[in-house]
C-alpha positions in Angstrom: -19.6 -89.5 -110.7 -15.9 -90.0 -110.6 -14.3 -91.6 -107.7 -11.1 -90.3 -106.3 -8.6 -92.7 -104.9 -6.9 -92.1 -101.6 -3.7 -91.8 -103.3 -4.9 -89.1 -105.5 -6.6 -87.4 -102.5 -3.2 -87.5 -100.7 -1.4 -86.0 -103.7 -4.0 -83.3 -103.8 -3.7 -82.5 -100.1 0.0 -82.5 -100.4 0.0 -80.0 -103.3 -2.5 -77.8 -101.5 -0.3 -77.6 -98.5 2.7 -76.6 -100.7 0.6 -73.8 -102.2 -0.6 -72.6 -98.7 3.0 -72.6 -97.4 4.0 -70.2 -100.1 1.3 -67.5 -99.6 2.2 -64.5 -97.4 -0.9 -64.8 -95.3 -1.8 -67.0 -92.4 -4.3 -69.8 -92.9 -5.9 -71.7 -90.2 -8.6 -74.4 -90.8 -10.6 -76.2 -88.1 -13.0 -79.1 -88.2 -16.3 -79.4 -86.7 -15.0 -80.2 -83.3 -12.8 -77.0 -83.3 -9.5 -79.1 -84.0 -7.0 -77.7 -86.3 -6.5 -79.6 -89.7 -4.6 -77.0 -91.7 -2.0 -74.5 -90.3 0.2 -73.0 -92.9 3.9 -71.9 -92.6 2.9 -68.1 -92.4 0.6 -68.9 -89.5 3.3 -70.6 -87.5 5.3 -67.3 -88.0 2.5 -65.0 -86.8 1.8 -67.0 -83.8 5.3 -68.1 -83.0 4.3 -71.9 -82.8 5.5 -74.9 -84.6 2.6 -76.7 -86.5 3.0 -79.8 -84.4 1.9 -77.9 -81.3 -1.3 -76.9 -83.1 -2.3 -79.5 -85.6 -5.0 -82.0 -84.4 -5.5 -80.1 -81.1 -8.5 -78.1 -79.9 -8.2 -74.3 -80.2 -9.0 -73.7 -76.5 -6.3 -75.9 -75.5 -3.6 -74.1 -77.4 -4.7 -70.3 -77.3 -5.9 -68.1 -74.7 -8.2 -65.3 -75.6 -9.2 -62.3 -73.5 -12.4 -62.6 -71.6 -14.2 -59.9 -73.3 -13.7 -61.7 -76.7 -14.0 -65.1 -78.0 -12.2 -66.8 -80.9 -13.4 -65.6 -84.3 -12.9 -69.1 -85.5 -15.2 -70.5 -82.9 -17.8 -67.8 -83.6 -17.8 -69.0 -87.2 -17.9 -72.7 -86.1 -20.8 -72.5 -83.5 -22.7 -69.5 -85.0 -21.9 -69.4 -88.7 -20.6 -65.9 -88.2 -18.6 -64.3 -90.9 -16.0 -61.6 -90.0 -14.1 -59.3 -91.9 -10.8 -57.3 -91.0 -11.4 -58.0 -87.3 -8.5 -56.9 -85.1 -7.9 -59.8 -82.6 -5.5 -59.9 -79.7 -4.8 -63.2 -77.9 -2.0 -65.3 -76.6 -0.1 -68.5 -77.8 0.4 -71.6 -75.7 3.5 -69.9 -74.2 1.6 -66.9 -73.1 3.3 -64.8 -76.0 0.8 -62.0 -77.1 -0.3 -62.0 -80.7 -2.1 -59.1 -82.6 -3.5 -60.0 -86.0 -6.2 -58.8 -88.5 -8.4 -61.7 -89.4 -11.1 -62.7 -92.0 -13.0 -65.7 -90.7 -15.8 -67.8 -92.4 -17.7 -70.9 -91.8 -17.3 -74.0 -94.0 -20.5 -75.8 -94.9 -21.3 -79.2 -96.6 -23.9 -79.7 -99.5 -26.7 -79.8 -96.9 -25.7 -76.5 -95.4 -24.3 -77.9 -92.2 -21.4 -76.3 -90.7 -18.4 -78.7 -91.0 -15.6 -76.4 -90.0 -14.2 -73.0 -90.3 -11.2 -71.1 -91.9 -9.3 -67.9 -90.9 -7.0 -65.7 -92.9 -4.6 -63.7 -90.8 -2.5 -60.7 -91.3 0.3 -60.2 -88.9 0.4 -56.6 -87.3 2.2 -57.2 -84.1 5.5 -55.9 -85.4 3.7 -53.2 -87.5 2.2 -51.9 -84.2 5.5 -51.9 -82.6 7.1 -50.0 -85.6 4.4 -47.4 -85.5 4.9 -47.0 -81.8 8.7 -46.5 -82.3 8.1 -43.9 -85.0 5.7 -41.8 -82.8 8.7 -40.0 -81.2 9.8 -36.7 -82.6 13.2 -35.4 -83.6 15.2 -33.0 -81.6 15.9 -32.9 -77.8 13.0 -35.0 -76.7 12.2 -38.6 -77.5 8.9 -39.5 -75.6 5.2 -38.9 -76.6 2.1 -40.2 -74.8 1.9 -42.9 -77.3 5.0 -44.3 -76.0 3.9 -44.7 -72.4 3.4 -48.5 -71.9 0.4 -49.5 -69.9 -3.4 -50.3 -70.0 -4.4 -50.3 -66.3 -6.7 -47.8 -65.0 -4.1 -46.1 -62.9 -1.8 -45.3 -65.6 -4.5 -44.4 -68.3 -6.1 -42.0 -66.0 -3.0 -40.0 -65.3 -2.2 -40.1 -69.2 -5.6 -38.4 -69.6 -5.0 -35.9 -67.0 -1.6 -35.1 -68.5 -3.0 -34.8 -72.0 -5.5 -32.2 -70.7 -2.5 -30.2 -69.2 -1.1 -29.9 -72.8 -3.7 -27.3 -73.7 -2.2 -24.5 -71.5 1.0 -23.0 -70.3 0.4 -23.6 -66.6 3.1 -24.9 -64.6 3.0 -28.7 -64.0 4.3 -30.6 -60.8 5.0 -34.3 -61.2 5.3 -36.3 -58.1 6.1 -40.0 -57.9 8.6 -42.5 -56.7 12.1 -42.9 -58.4 11.8 -44.9 -61.6 8.1 -44.2 -62.5 8.6 -42.4 -65.4 8.1 -38.6 -64.6 10.6 -37.3 -67.1 8.8 -39.4 -69.9 5.5 -37.8 -68.8 7.3 -34.2 -68.9 8.6 -34.8 -72.3 5.2 -36.1 -73.5 3.4 -33.0 -72.2 5.9 -30.8 -74.1 5.8 -32.6 -77.3 1.9 -32.4 -77.3 1.7 -28.7 -76.5 2.1 -25.7 -78.5 5.6 -25.4 -77.4 6.7 -28.7 -79.2 8.9 -26.7 -81.5 10.7 -24.8 -78.9 13.6 -26.3 -76.8 13.2 -28.7 -74.0 15.8 -28.2 -71.1 16.1 -30.6 -68.3 18.0 -30.1 -65.1 18.4 -32.3 -62.0 18.5 -29.7 -59.3 20.1 -32.2 -56.8 23.2 -32.5 -59.0 23.9 -28.8 -58.7 26.3 -27.3 -56.0 24.7 -24.6 -54.2 27.3 -22.0 -55.1 26.6 -22.6 -58.7 22.9 -23.2 -59.0 22.0 -19.6 -59.3 24.3 -19.0 -62.3 23.2 -22.2 -64.1 19.5 -21.3 -63.8 19.6 -17.6 -64.4 22.9 -16.9 -66.2 26.0 -14.8 -65.4 27.2 -11.4 -66.5 31.0 -11.2 -67.4 33.1 -10.0 -64.5 30.4 -10.9 -62.0 33.0 -13.1 -60.2 36.5 -14.2 -61.0 36.5 -16.2 -64.2 33.0 -15.4 -64.8 31.7 -15.2 -68.5 28.6 -13.8 -70.4 26.6 -16.8 -70.2 22.8 -17.5 -70.5 21.1 -19.6 -68.0 18.6 -22.5 -68.4 15.7 -20.0 -68.2 16.9 -18.0 -71.3 17.9 -21.2 -73.2 14.5 -22.7 -72.8 12.6 -19.5 -73.8 9.8 -20.4 -76.3 9.9 -24.0 -74.8 9.8 -26.0 -71.5 12.2 -26.1 -68.6 12.0 -29.3 -66.6 13.4 -28.9 -63.0 13.9 -32.3 -61.5 14.0 -32.9 -57.9 13.0 -29.3 -57.3 12.7 -29.8 -53.4 16.5 -30.1 -53.2 17.0 -26.3 -53.9 17.7 -24.3 -50.8 15.2 -21.8 -49.5 16.9 -18.8 -50.8 17.1 -20.2 -54.3 13.4 -21.3 -54.1 12.6 -17.6 -53.5 14.5 -16.4 -56.6 12.8 -19.2 -58.7 9.5 -18.1 -57.3 10.1 -14.5 -58.3 11.2 -15.6 -61.8 8.1 -17.6 -62.5 5.8 -14.8 -61.1 7.4 -12.0 -63.0 8.5 -13.9 -66.0 11.8 -12.3 -65.8 15.2 -13.3 -64.6 18.3 -11.3 -63.6 21.8 -12.9 -64.3 24.3 -13.1 -61.6 26.0 -9.8 -61.5 23.7 -7.9 -63.7 21.6 -5.0 -62.8 18.8 -5.4 -65.4 16.1 -8.0 -65.8 15.4 -10.0 -68.9 12.1 -11.3 -70.0 11.6 -15.0 -70.4 8.8 -17.2 -71.8 9.1 -20.6 -70.3 6.8 -23.3 -69.2 8.0 -24.9 -66.1 7.6 -28.6 -65.4 9.0 -29.8 -62.0 9.2 -33.2 -60.4 9.5 -34.4 -56.8 10.0 -38.0 -55.6 8.3 -37.3 -52.2 5.0 -36.2 -51.0 4.8 -32.4 -51.7 2.7 -31.7 -48.6 5.4 -33.5 -46.5 8.0 -31.5 -48.2 6.2 -28.3 -47.3 5.5 -29.4 -43.7 9.1 -30.2 -43.2 10.5 -27.1 -44.7 12.1 -28.6 -47.7 9.5 -26.6 -50.1 8.3 -23.2 -49.8 4.5 -23.3 -49.6 4.2 -20.3 -52.0 6.6 -21.9 -54.6 4.6 -25.3 -54.3 1.3 -23.5 -55.2 2.9 -21.7 -58.1 4.6 -25.0 -59.4 1.6 -27.2 -58.8 -1.1 -25.3 -60.8 -1.4 -28.8 -62.3 -0.4 -31.5 -60.0 0.0 -35.1 -61.4 0.9 -38.3 -59.3 2.6 -40.9 -61.4 1.6 -44.4 -59.8 4.2 -46.9 -58.7 4.5 -50.3 -60.6 2.9 -52.0 -57.5 -0.2 -50.1 -58.0 -0.4 -51.3 -61.6 0.5 -54.9 -61.8 -1.7 -55.6 -64.5 0.8 -53.6 -66.9 3.6 -56.1 -66.1 3.1 -58.3 -69.0 2.9 -55.4 -71.5 6.0 -53.7 -70.0 7.9 -57.3 -70.1 6.9 -57.6 -73.8 8.2 -54.0 -74.6 11.5 -54.5 -72.8 12.1 -57.9 -74.4 11.5 -56.3 -77.8 13.9 -53.5 -76.9 16.7 -55.6 -75.9 16.2 -58.3 -78.4 16.9 -55.7 -81.0 19.8 -54.1 -79.0 21.4 -57.5 -78.3 20.3 -59.2 -81.6 18.5 -61.9 -79.6 15.3 -63.8 -80.0 13.9 -64.0 -76.4 10.1 -64.6 -77.0 8.6 -64.6 -73.4 9.2 -65.3 -69.7 8.3 -68.6 -67.9 5.1 -68.7 -65.7 7.3 -68.8 -62.5 9.1 -65.6 -63.6 5.7 -63.9 -64.3 4.3 -65.0 -61.0 7.5 -63.6 -59.1 7.2 -60.3 -61.0 3.5 -60.0 -60.0 4.3 -60.7 -56.4 7.3 -58.5 -56.0 6.8 -55.1 -54.8 9.4 -53.1 -57.3 10.9 -50.5 -55.2 12.7 -49.2 -58.3 9.4 -49.2 -60.3 9.5 -49.5 -64.1 13.0 -48.6 -64.2 13.9 -51.8 -62.2 11.9 -53.9 -64.3 13.7 -52.7 -67.3 17.1 -53.5 -65.6 16.0 -56.8 -64.3 15.1 -57.7 -68.0 18.3 -56.3 -69.3 20.4 -58.2 -66.7 18.6 -61.4 -67.4 19.2 -61.2 -71.1 22.8 -60.5 -70.5 23.5 -64.0 -69.3 21.1 -65.8 -71.7 22.5 -67.3 -74.9 20.0 -69.1 -77.3 17.3 -69.6 -74.9 13.8 -68.4 -76.2 12.3 -68.3 -72.7 13.5 -66.5 -69.7 13.6 -68.8 -66.7 14.1 -67.8 -62.8 17.8 -68.8 -62.9 18.3 -66.0 -65.5 17.2 -63.4 -63.0 19.5 -61.2 -60.8 20.4 -62.6 -57.4 18.3 -60.2 -55.4 15.2 -61.4 -57.4 16.0 -65.1 -56.9 16.7 -64.7 -53.2 13.0 -63.6 -52.9 12.0 -67.2 -53.8 13.6 -68.5 -50.6 12.7 -65.7 -48.2 9.0 -65.7 -48.8 7.5 -67.8 -45.8 4.9 -69.6 -47.8 6.8 -70.3 -50.9 7.5 -73.9 -52.1 11.2 -73.5 -51.2 10.4 -73.0 -47.6 7.7 -75.5 -47.1 10.0 -78.3 -46.0 11.5 -76.0 -43.1 8.3 -74.2 -42.1 5.8 -77.2 -42.0 7.8 -80.2 -41.2 11.2 -81.6 -40.1 13.9 -82.4 -42.5 13.5 -86.1 -41.8 9.6 -86.1 -42.6 10.5 -84.1 -45.7 13.1 -86.6 -47.0 10.6 -89.5 -46.3 7.8 -88.0 -48.3 7.4 -89.4 -51.9 8.6 -87.4 -54.8 5.1 -87.6 -56.3 3.6 -85.9 -53.2 6.1 -83.3 -53.1 5.5 -82.2 -56.5 1.7 -82.4 -56.1 2.1 -79.8 -53.1 4.3 -77.6 -55.2 1.7 -77.5 -58.1 -1.1 -76.8 -55.7 0.8 -74.0 -54.3 1.6 -72.4 -57.5 -2.1 -72.7 -58.7 -3.5 -71.2 -55.7 -1.0 -68.3 -55.8 -1.9 -67.7 -59.4 -5.6 -67.6 -58.6 -5.0 -65.4 -55.8 -3.0 -62.8 -57.6 -5.5 -62.8 -60.4 -8.5 -62.6 -58.0 -9.9 -66.0 -59.0 -9.8 -65.3 -62.8 -9.1 -68.8 -64.3 -8.2 -67.4 -67.8 -5.6 -64.9 -66.3 -4.3 -67.5 -63.9 -3.9 -70.1 -66.7 -1.9 -67.5 -68.7 0.3 -66.7 -65.9 1.0 -70.4 -65.3 1.7 -70.9 -69.0 -1.1 -73.5 -69.5 -4.5 -73.5 -71.3 -7.7 -72.7 -69.4 -8.9 -76.2 -69.9 -5.8 -77.7 -68.4 -6.2 -75.4 -65.4 -9.8 -76.3 -64.9 -8.9 -79.9 -65.1 -6.2 -79.4 -62.4 -8.6 -77.5 -60.2 -11.0 -80.4 -60.4 -8.4 -82.9 -59.6 -7.5 -80.8 -56.5 -10.8 -80.5 -55.2 -11.4 -84.4 -55.4 -8.3 -85.0 -53.5 -8.9 -82.6 -50.6 
């Protein structure tokens, strides 16, 4: 049997490493203890991590996997399981989401014992984003259901209800706070219905002066009033398609009565005309207040409400779907990275915690504006920090009564505060953030670790240390 010298072995490993760094597929090999021994260049690109942050470290100290699944590498290592073309979604050590298609196999010695495992990965993170971007249809509308961002029960339930509404031509009333995405839902319903090939006309009723609303909606006949021209209204323009009437409750009662007649009779009469014109339009309307309150307070006719709300859908505010914040953040980072030609990878654990505690009065639109604002003052940074955020968000840090910034004033005098050792102060702040993360994520250690930007094992170690010191 030929013996290989250590020098020859080193040369062989060096050559193998060069070969692996040239292939267009990620290669990740771990030893029997789950520690990474080979991590090629393509894998560093897929997982957005330099090799020195992965090599010779345990998988679970570096990556965070969803609770319902475990690492395919660990399954191969512990159970000898072979996996082929498995889609896996997980997070790197900075909390950045990764989606890959993996082939994973155990490695055995001559005696059949498992001594390691290897994984071959294909990156589909960017591919999925491109597919999502290409779902939009050409024409006057941009959005489809596939582009509504979110996986929470609150948003998925309303998506399913809206999808069912595409089967008919019944009127749809969308209610929800400002910034929740009502027009996105309206466009998605149109684009998934049999009217997708027809026009989609959108009009904000609150932006129309009372003396012009009727002419804009129903059209004008030449000579109806001084300067009036023969002009079709929005109903005629939307024939064969969909008419979106935003903030419908802002119309005065007289116009609401004429709108009700047009919907019931499926005809309109231009201002100054004596004949009716048939129209074939599906009406989608929106309101940013409770429709029953609008009816009770006289801002909406009851008969019009029942006519418009054949299908009534309530779009939930962002505070009712906090679980969607990381997904929305990823989407907006990707959007503004492309728009600004930047490379911001993720947000810090502190920023994520603040986002998950904020009540978001402006909803998804406000989150988008906050991300855009922060990226406008960033330069070459790869991670968004608290000091990048707009002033109104940063002020929240000092106004929360139990935040670290206020501990010195609320719990002790300045003199006592200044005489406390730095190490003790840092320990208090660390304890505060860990407890807050666990509270926000209902005691889920994995999710709390992700929010804090540390591994699950790291968090468990800190929790153990906290319990022994109390």
